[in-house]
Structures are given as structure tokens and as C-alpha cells.
Residue, then its C-alpha position, 0 to 999 in steps of 0.5 A: m309556778n310562773k316565777l319558777c318559769l321566769f327564773q328558768v327562762t332568764k337563766l339556764a340551769s347550767e352555766q359554762d361561765d363562772k359569773t360569781q367573779s366581781s369583774y363581770g359587767r354586761a347589761s346594766t339598764m332597765w326601763p320603766r316597762t321592764i321594771e313594771l313586769l318585774d314588780q308584778l313578780d315581786l322582784a323589782e324592789a330588791l333590784i331597786q334597793a341594790g341599783m342606781i336610779t336616774r330620772s334625767g340626763l344632760h347632753f353635751h357638745e363641745g363642753r356646753r349643754v345642748k339638746g340631744g343625746l339619750m332623750y328618752g332618759n331625760r325628764m322621765d318625771k313627765l311620763g304618764d301612766t306609769f309609776f316607774k318614772f325612772a331608769l334603773h341601773l344595776r350590773q347584770r351580775l348583781t341582777e342575776e344574784i337577786f334572781a338566783d336568791a329569790a329562786s333559792k328561797e321560793i323553790g329551793s333551786t341552786q345554780m350550777m356554774l361551770h357546766r356545759m350543755q353537750g347535746f339534747t334529744i327529743d323522744q316524741n313518744e315520751h309525754l312526761h319528760p320528752v327532752t333529754v339534755q346532756i350536761k358536762d361538769l367542767k370541773t370533773e368532766e362528768v356528763v349527766d343526762i337531765k330529763c325535762k319537758y322543755l329546753i330554754g336557751a338563754d345562753a348567749s356566751t359572749l357580750f352581744g355575741g349571741k353564741s348560743t349552744v342551744r340554738k346551734l344544737a337545735n339547728i336554728s339559723f341566726e340571720g342578720e348582719h355584722t358591721q365593722s364598727r367597734w365600741i368600748r364599754m367599761d365600768a369604773r370608779v372615776t372623778t370628773d368635772m362634768p356637771n351632774p355626773r350621776c345623771l344618765n348623760s351623753i357627750d358628742s365627740a368628733s373622734h369617739g362618736q356619742i359617749l355614754w355616761c351612765p351611773i351604775d351601782n356601788g358608785l361606779t360609772r359605765i362609760g361607752y364610746v366608739f372605737s373607730g377603725s383609725l383607733i384600731e389601726k393606731y393600736g395594731g388591731v383589736e388585740g392591742v386594746t388593753q384596759e390602759v388603752a381604753m382608759v386613755e381613749a376615754k379621757h380623749a373622748l370626754h374632752p373638754f371635761k376632765l376624767e380620772f380613773l380611781s379603779v376599773d372593774w371591767f372593760t370590753i371591746y365588741g363588734i356591732g351587729q343585728r341578728i335574729a333567730g329563724t324561730f324562737c321555738a323548735y320541735d315544739r320543745v326548744f325555746l330561745a330567749g334573750d341574746a340566744g334569739h336576737t342581738h343588737s347594739s347597746g345604743s338604746a340599752q335594749g338587750l336586758n330589757t328585751g330579754i326580760h320581756d321574752a322571759v316574762n312572755l314565755a314564763w306564764k305560758l309555759a306555766l299554764r302549758v306544763r300544768g295542762l291548762a293551756k293549748k299549744a296555740l298559747l305557747d306558739s304565740y310566744d314566737a309571734e308576739r316577741r318576734q314582732v317587737v324584736q324585729t322593730v328593736i333591730e330595725n331601730d338599732k340599725v339606725i341608732s348604732t350607725l348614727i352613734s358610730g358617725h355614719y349615715p344609715p340608709k334612712f338618712q342617705g342624702r342628708s348633709e347634717p352632722t350625724r349627731e343632729l340626725l340622732t337628736e332628730w331620731f330620739n326626739d320622736v315621742n313615739m320612739q322614746h316611749f317604744t324604747l322605754g317599753l311603754a308603747l309596746s303592743l302585742l298581736n291582738v288575740t281578739n278585737a275588742d269592741p271600741s264602743v265598750a272601752t278605748i283601750d284595746s286588746g294587745e295594749r299594755g294596761p296603764d297603771v293608776y291608783l285605786t282606793s282600798l275599802g275601809t282604810g282608803d289606802p291608795l293601791r296601784l292597779q298593776k300591783i293588785l294584778s300580780n303575775r301568778a300565771k292567772f288571767s285577771i277578770v276585772v269588772f269595771s262596774g262604773n257608777t252602780e246607780y246606772t249599772r246595778s241591774a247589769l251587774v246582777n245579771l252578770r252574777t247570774t250569767i257567770t253561774a250558768l253551766d256554759s259560762f267560761v267560769n264553769v267551762f275552764p279551770a277556776q284556778i286560771f282566773q283571779w277576779f276584781t271589781i272596780p266601782a266608780t263610786f264611794g261606799n262602805g261595802g262591796q255588796e252594798i255598792l254593787g247590789c250583788q255579791p262582789f266579783g272578787k276583791v273590790y277596789l274603789d275608783t272614787e275619782m273615776k280616774v281608772h274608768e277614764m284612763y281605760g275609756v270605760d263609760i261609767q254608765r255602762g261599765a265593762v269587763i276587761v281581761f288582763r293577761p298574767d303579764g299585764w297586757i290587755g287580753t280582751v274587753v267585753p260589755l257587762s251584758d255580753v260576757g259570753q264572748l269570753n268563752q270564745y276568747f279563752d277557747a282559743i288558748l285554754n283547755r276546757r275542764 
């Protein structure tokens, strides 16, 4: 159910464009946290097999390698608590095909190209399928009604333009600004004398801003550069910017490196701006995700990543809500949680896109250094790098975790680390174990059982009580795991009681250390379906979980 919702959020059931055309470019880069989210949905492997991976990059100024550029994509092997220490580059058309193929195989869904949404109505007195959507077949001109529980708009129809039919019909405002800056993006098969051309590189250009050089799938390269006002004037306006013009100016931009085009699959020129919808949810039934809800430049490749984060956040909440398991408050949290992150992305992008375009944003007014040096200063911030990669994102706390129980807090991303399987001793990643099936993972960090055995026995007794959250809320919402910080040959023997779900060993105590759990006291950590920490409680007080779940879940 959760993956079904993800497919529906990531892509509307109806699509007015024909995206089967081979020239379709658009978004192409996924950062580590995005890949983690997709991996927990068993979608990452197919994308990795089809795409291009980069782990590092070079930055050039006047033909020499210098510090600067896309520093968050450089030396990604240094990243700490993720196993996806790389960026994945794959054109959006291919990403969508992989999603569509998975949806077809798992739930039998089909794509409906060349269909346009005409309107929708909501009948508040209808409880089963209160939303009726009018869809027009652009080939036959036939209009049909589709009844559904919820309508999700992920339907921005132009590159970075955010022209959403759903948002417009729902009368949701789209607030922000649109600058006069124009950028070029193109996918091409090329030859060059630039060193390491299959790395995520960047080049300073006095005439074309900071150049993006990104290797993508099938041996192609995405090239991006600033198309200044003087260049637009040179070619008689935006209408005069042809593919040939884009190729000529790309060669000028890469000087002193040589660039030859073997073929061009796609190119575009687009305006830079930042906007955000007044709400990501209207009438309690209409939701916006991706470019339909927010737009920004591709300066740090956030568009596809924020869209997938939107989709995953909304999907599991919808999955629980449509099954009658979750309260409205859980679905309402989508807007609050995603808005705070997106707003930060937009504020960052205002700085980044302005500097890339060769201008000084308000943050750097009064500074006299070249904008390329200020951009290096901005990207040199480690916190900014980790935010860009999605590894430093935090969500609004649902509850305040007890800091004496663990150092990790609610709202934080759950770090990934190896565990050991019973018997075979195979290493298994924690995030892979906690797969996203729209269930909360209750993970018992049992510590060293020489100290915690009595607490574990009491925990086993406590959760069988009639007023325990286990008996108050539907059992299908939870999946259980136990992680002892010791070696052993059987779960019951290690714990001194019946294990809490599957047992995985933390023999080197790395998991307990990473999450800051005292091995002499243990803890219970609740992971949300999307891998963020829900709450942390002591082994001796799981009664606190009743309060946590009561705020978001329906009782039996």
C-alpha cells in the first residue's frame, strides 16, 4: 500500500505530456538521503543499475584545478553514517519508467499519457470516494469522471515552471519571485580535453557563470551554464536561442577546455525563480508534491530530491489514513514537515542561484570578492553540504525524546550501520532491515543483556497488558526488531525472554554507540516508516508510547 501511494504521489495517474519521447531531459541527480528513502522501498537498485554514479568532482578556474564548485559532491567517500556515499545521475524519463514498471508489476497500474485534468469536485457528504476528477483524453476528446478518496497534484508541466493544474483548480496561491536570470541545460554526447570528464565537475566562467558538468546515463553529459542578458540580446531574445546557439555558447563557456558535440538529445533555456504554494493541502483532500508545490533553480540539484522526499513523506501517511488506521493529524503533518524543509531549500537557492549568475545576493551585499569565491565560501560550510545531500535534514518533533536514554532525538534521520545476522553472521544494513511498508518499526536496543535482562523480562510482561500500546492500536501498524549489544546463538537465550520480533546482533556495539544508547540501560526507539526517528523511551517506561501513538493513530 505504501509503495502504491508513492507511485501515485510521484506521478499523476493522468499526464497531459507524452513522456515516452527519447529527448525528454529534466531532473537527473539524486543525493544520498533520497537514495536511502528509495532503497527502503526496494526501488534504488534498479535506478543504480540504469544510472551513472559519481563520488567526487573537480572544479576549474582558468583551466586550473582549484578549490570550490560543487563541494558537496566532492570526496563523498568521506560521508559518515550512510552507505550511499555517491550521487546518482539518471534522466527523469528513465527514472519514471523504472517507477512505472515497478508499479505495473506490483499493483497492475497503467500510465495514461495525453490526458488532461479538466476539474474536480468534492462532496463532503460522501465518505467512500468524495473526490470526483474530470479527465479529458486528448486523443479522443472524451471526458470521464474518476472518483477517488484523495487528489494528489505532482503535475508541474514545464521545466522548473511549476505550472500545476491541480494547484490552480484548487485556488492555492503560489508565492515567491521570478528573476531575470536565464540558464541553459543540455544533455549531449561529447568529447573534451577536460580532466576526469566522468566526474561531477564545475568550471568558473567570466561570461557564463559557474558551469555544471554532470555525467549522466548512457554515456551522456549534462551541461549547464548561465545565459546572461547580454547573450539574450545578442541573439535577439530567448526565441533566438536554438540548439545550435546553445552548442556554440557551451564551447565558449568551457574555454580553455575544448568541447565537441557528437549529438544533442535535449536542451532548454529557463528562467530562475523561487516559489512555494500557500499550502500543500487544500480541503483536506487535495495535496501538492514536487514542483506543483514549490520551485527553485537547479543550482544544487534539489528539485527531484525534494519531490521524492515529498512523495515518501505523504505516501505512508496516506497509506495509513486510507486504511482507517491513522488520525487526520498525521496527514496534516505533511504540510508542516515538508514546508519547513522546502522553505530552507528556497532560501538557500536564492543565495546559490544569484551567485552562480554572477550577482550578489542580500546576504553578501557589501562584499567585494568575486562571486565565485563567495559561492565557494557558501558551499564550504559542512552543514550546508550535509543539508544539500539530505543527511542533515530534521523534521518537526512529535514528542521530545528523553536525552538521558539516547543521544539521537525524535525528528532526526536514523543513521545506517551494519548489524550481524544470527547463525550465518552475515552483515546486514539497519536501514535495509527497516524497510518502508507503512509500518512503525519498534526497535528494542537491548544493550548488554547481563545488565538489562530483568528490564527486558519486565518489558515482555508490560506489552502484554491490556492497556499497552500493542493492544490499544492495530497490530499491523508495527514491526518489531531486537538489537542486543552482545554475541549469542539464539535470541531467547541472549535476552532471557521471548525476542521482540527478529533479532540482529550488535556485537561490536557500533549501533548502540551511533544512536547513543547506554549498553547497561538499553532503550526502545521508534522509527517512522520513512526512516526518521519517531520517539525514544526507556526500556522501563514503554507506557510513553501510548501517548506518542495516541496523537497520530486510531485505536482499535
